[in-house]
C-alpha positions in Angstrom: 72.2 60.0 59.8 74.8 61.8 57.4 78.3 62.9 59.0 77.6 66.9 58.3 74.0 68.8 57.2 74.9 68.8 53.4 76.1 65.1 53.1 73.5 63.0 50.4 72.4 60.1 51.0 69.9 57.7 49.7 66.6 58.6 50.1 64.2 56.3 52.7 61.5 54.0 50.7 58.5 55.3 51.5 56.6 54.0 54.7 60.2 52.1 55.5 60.7 54.1 58.9 57.6 53.0 61.4 58.9 54.9 64.4 57.6 58.3 64.8 60.0 61.2 64.8 57.5 63.8 66.8 54.3 62.1 68.7 52.0 64.7 69.9 49.2 63.8 72.5 46.4 66.2 73.4 48.0 69.3 73.0 45.3 72.3 73.9 46.2 76.3 74.1 43.9 78.5 74.6 44.4 82.5 74.7 41.6 84.4 76.7 38.6 82.8 75.0 40.1 81.9 71.9 41.1 78.3 71.6 43.6 78.3 69.3 44.7 74.1 70.1 41.8 72.1 70.4 43.2 68.5 71.5 45.6 67.1 68.7 46.6 63.9 68.6 49.5 63.4 66.2 52.3 61.0 65.3 54.6 62.3 62.7 56.9 59.3 61.0 60.3 59.7 61.0 62.5 59.9 57.7 59.8 61.6 56.2 58.8 65.2 54.4 55.8 66.3 55.9 53.7 68.9 55.6 51.1 70.9 58.7 48.8 72.6 56.3 45.7 74.6 56.8 44.0 78.5 56.3 45.3 81.5 58.0 44.4 81.3 61.6 44.2 76.8 61.8 46.3 76.6 65.1 49.4 75.8 62.8 52.2 78.6 64.1 50.4 78.1 67.6 51.0 74.2 67.6 55.4 74.5 65.8 55.7 76.8 68.8 54.1 74.2 71.3 56.1 71.1 69.8 59.1 73.3 69.7 59.5 74.1 72.7 58.6 77.5 72.5 55.2 78.4 73.7 54.1 76.4 76.7 50.3 73.9 76.1 47.6 74.1 78.7 47.3 70.4 77.9 49.5 67.7 76.8 52.7 66.0 75.7 55.2 66.1 73.0 57.8 63.7 72.7 60.8 63.7 70.7 63.1 61.3 70.2 62.2 59.4 72.9 62.2 62.9 75.1 59.4 65.0 76.8 59.4 68.6 75.2 58.9 70.0 78.5 60.3 67.6 80.9 63.9 67.1 79.1 64.4 70.5 77.1 67.8 70.4 76.7 68.0 66.6 75.5 64.9 67.5 72.9 66.4 70.7 71.6 69.8 69.1 70.9 68.0 67.0 68.2 66.0 69.6 66.7 66.6 72.6 64.2 64.0 75.3 64.4 62.8 78.2 61.9 60.0 79.8 63.6 58.3 83.0 61.8 59.3 85.9 62.2 62.8 85.4 62.9 64.9 86.9 64.8 68.8 87.3 64.2 71.6 89.2 66.0 71.6 91.8 62.7 75.1 93.0 63.9 77.1 90.1 63.0 78.1 88.8 59.4 76.1 85.7 58.4 79.9 83.9 59.3 79.8 85.4 62.6 76.7 84.4 63.2 77.4 80.7 62.4 80.2 80.5 64.3 78.4 82.0 67.7 75.5 79.5 67.1 77.9 76.8 66.7 80.0 77.8 70.1 76.3 77.6 71.5 75.7 74.3 70.4 79.5 73.5 71.8 80.5 72.3 68.4 84.3 72.5 68.1 85.4 75.5 66.2 87.4 73.5 63.1 84.1 71.9 62.7 81.9 74.9 63.0 83.9 76.1 60.4 83.8 73.6 58.1 80.1 73.2 58.4 79.9 76.9 58.0 81.7 76.7 54.8 79.6 74.3 53.0 75.8 75.7 54.5 77.1 78.9 52.9 78.3 77.7 49.5 75.1 75.3 49.5 73.1 77.9 50.4 74.6 80.7 47.5 75.7 82.7 51.1 79.6 82.7 50.1 80.2 86.4 48.5 77.5 87.5 51.5 79.4 85.6 54.1 81.3 89.1 55.5 78.3 91.2 54.9 76.1 92.7 58.3 72.6 90.3 58.6 70.8 93.3 59.0 72.0 94.4 55.3 70.4 90.8 54.2 67.4 90.8 51.4 64.6 88.7 53.2 65.9 85.3 51.2 69.2 85.8 52.5 67.4 86.1 56.1 65.7 82.6 55.5 68.5 81.0 53.9 71.0 82.2 57.1 68.1 81.0 59.0 68.0 77.6 58.1 72.1 77.3 57.9 71.4 78.1 61.8 68.3 75.2 62.2 71.0 72.8 60.3 74.4 73.6 61.6 74.1 70.9 64.6 72.5 68.4 62.3 69.3 67.8 64.1 67.0 64.5 63.8 64.0 66.7 63.1 64.1 70.5 61.5 61.1 72.5 62.0 60.6 75.3 59.4 57.2 77.6 59.7 56.3 78.9 56.5 60.1 78.9 55.2 59.0 80.1 52.2 56.8 83.2 52.9 58.4 86.0 50.9 60.8 84.4 49.3 62.3 84.8 45.8 62.1 81.8 43.4 66.0 81.5 43.1 66.5 81.4 46.8 63.0 79.1 47.1 65.1 76.8 44.6 68.0 76.8 46.6 66.1 76.0 50.0 64.3 73.1 48.6 67.6 71.6 47.4 68.8 71.6 50.4 65.9 70.3 52.2 65.2 67.7 49.3 69.1 66.3 50.5 69.0 66.8 54.4 65.5 64.2 54.1 67.7 61.9 51.6 70.2 61.4 54.3 67.4 59.9 56.7 66.5 63.1 58.8 62.8 64.4 59.0 61.3 67.4 57.7 58.1 69.4 59.4 56.9 72.8 57.8 53.8 74.6 57.7 51.8 76.4 54.7 48.8 77.4 53.4 50.4 76.9 49.6 49.2 73.7 48.4 50.9 73.1 45.4 54.3 73.6 47.3 53.0 70.8 50.3 52.0 68.4 47.0 55.6 69.2 44.9 57.8 68.6 48.7 56.2 66.5 50.7 54.8 62.3 51.0 53.2 62.7 54.5 50.4 65.6 54.8 48.9 67.2 58.2 45.5 69.0 57.3 44.5 71.4 60.3 42.2 74.0 61.0 40.0 75.1 64.0 42.4 73.9 65.9 42.2 70.7 64.8 43.8 68.1 62.9 41.1 67.0 59.7 43.4 64.4 58.4 46.9 63.0 58.4 48.7 60.4 56.7 50.2 59.9 53.3 49.9 62.6 50.8 48.1 60.0 48.4 46.0 59.1 51.4 44.7 62.3 52.4 44.4 63.5 48.4 41.6 60.6 48.2 40.1 60.9 45.0 41.0 64.8 44.4 42.1 66.1 41.5 44.9 67.3 43.6 45.7 68.4 47.3 44.4 71.9 47.0 40.9 70.4 46.0 41.2 67.7 48.7 42.2 70.6 51.7 39.3 72.9 50.3 37.0 69.9 50.8 38.6 69.4 54.5 38.5 72.6 55.9 35.1 73.1 54.4 35.3 76.0 51.7 34.5 74.1 49.0 32.8 76.1 46.3 32.9 79.3 47.9 32.7 82.5 46.2 33.9 85.7 48.1 30.1 85.6 49.7 27.2 83.8 48.7 24.9 86.4 48.5 26.9 89.6 48.8 27.0 92.0 45.7 30.2 93.7 44.6 28.3 95.5 41.8 30.2 98.6 42.5 33.6 96.7 41.5 35.1 97.3 38.4 32.8 99.5 37.0 33.4 102.8 35.1 31.5 104.9 37.9 
C-alpha cells in the first residue's frame, strides 16, 4: 500500500493479484417474509476496481452493509484481510473504508474539523492527520471549504468529504454505496480521479451502482446481482461476453432484455392533446 491515500503508484497488472480481498460465503438476510439476500458466495479479487451492479431492490445495499459490518447477516461469513467481519470486527474495520448510502456526518463541524475528529478516532497521530487532511481537501477540491460547516455543504461536497473520511486511515479495501448518486459532473470527475489513483496504488475499491455506463468506464471486475442472488461475476470482458455493452449484458442477465413499459398495457392517453 502507498504511504498515504493520495499517493500515486504503478497500476497492478490485470489479474496479477491472485488472492481475494473479500471472501463471502453463504450470506443470507431476510426482513420479515422478504428475502433480501439469498445465499451469496463471492470472492472479490484484491487490487481491482470492482462494481456490484443490479436494479433497484436487487440487494446491493444490504449486501454491502453485511460485508462491512453495518448489518448482521442471518447466515454466512465474510472475511476481509484474513479476518472474519463479525468475529474480529476491530481488525476488519481498521482495514476498510466505507462510504454508505444515506451518509450521516457530524454536520456542526467544519470539513477540516471532521477529518481531525475522524483521525483521532482512528488513532492517527495529529501531525499525520493534518498532513493527510490537507492533501485530501486539496485533491478533492475542498480546500476553500475547509472551514465551512458540513451542514452547509452541497450534495457533491458531502460525498467528497465523506470519501475523505473513508480514505483518511489508508484502508486496504474501500466500499462505496452509490458514490456518484446526486453528484454534479465536476464533483463526479474529481471523485473518479481520486479512486483511480487509489486503485493504482494496489488498493481495492468495491462500489455499487445501477448505472452500467459508469461501471463499464471505471471497473475491470463486475458482479451482477438481481433478486438477492449473484447472476454473474468476473472480469468485465467475461461478464459482458459477446454483448455490445455491459448495459445489454446486464439486461439479459436480469431478465429484462427487450422489456417495454408493460407489454399489452396501453398508455394511449399519454401525450395526447385531449
